[in-house]
C-alpha positions, 0 to 999 in steps of 0.5 A: 458197211453195216451200221447199228443205230440205237435211238436215244432220248433227247433231254427234256423232250416230252414223248407226246410231242412225237405223236403228230410225226409218227406217221411221217417217221414210219413213211421215212423208215419204209422208204429207207427199207424200199431203198435197200438202205435199212436192213432191219428195224426193231424196238427194244423190249424194255423201253421201246427204243428203235434199233436200226440196221443200215447198209451204207458207206460208213458212219458219216453217211449213216448219220446223214441218213438218220438226220433226215428222219422226221423225229431226228430233224425235229430234235425229238430223238437222236441215235447212237451210231456204231459201225460193225465189222464181220465176226472173225472168230471163225478163223480160230476153227481153221488155224493150226497151233493157235490157242484153243484151236485143238491142234 
């Protein structure tokens, strides 16, 4: 299952507290990439929040994986987790008589 994880700030955390842990965070993200769990990692353009795409059994496993990241373990950041499912809108192209199908 693909899981989208979007970083969120923890209330009252000064971002400078993260600085000593950024190298270990990058190493952990690299390990997840090498382990074929992390399929992509980005930062938002507006506010530099991490956006991760994971491949795992479900939201519970994703939360465990994310919980092991150094910044999360230290409660410096958190993640909002959203399970994704495949887009099924293409079925409209092939079903006859369906609204918008062009029968």
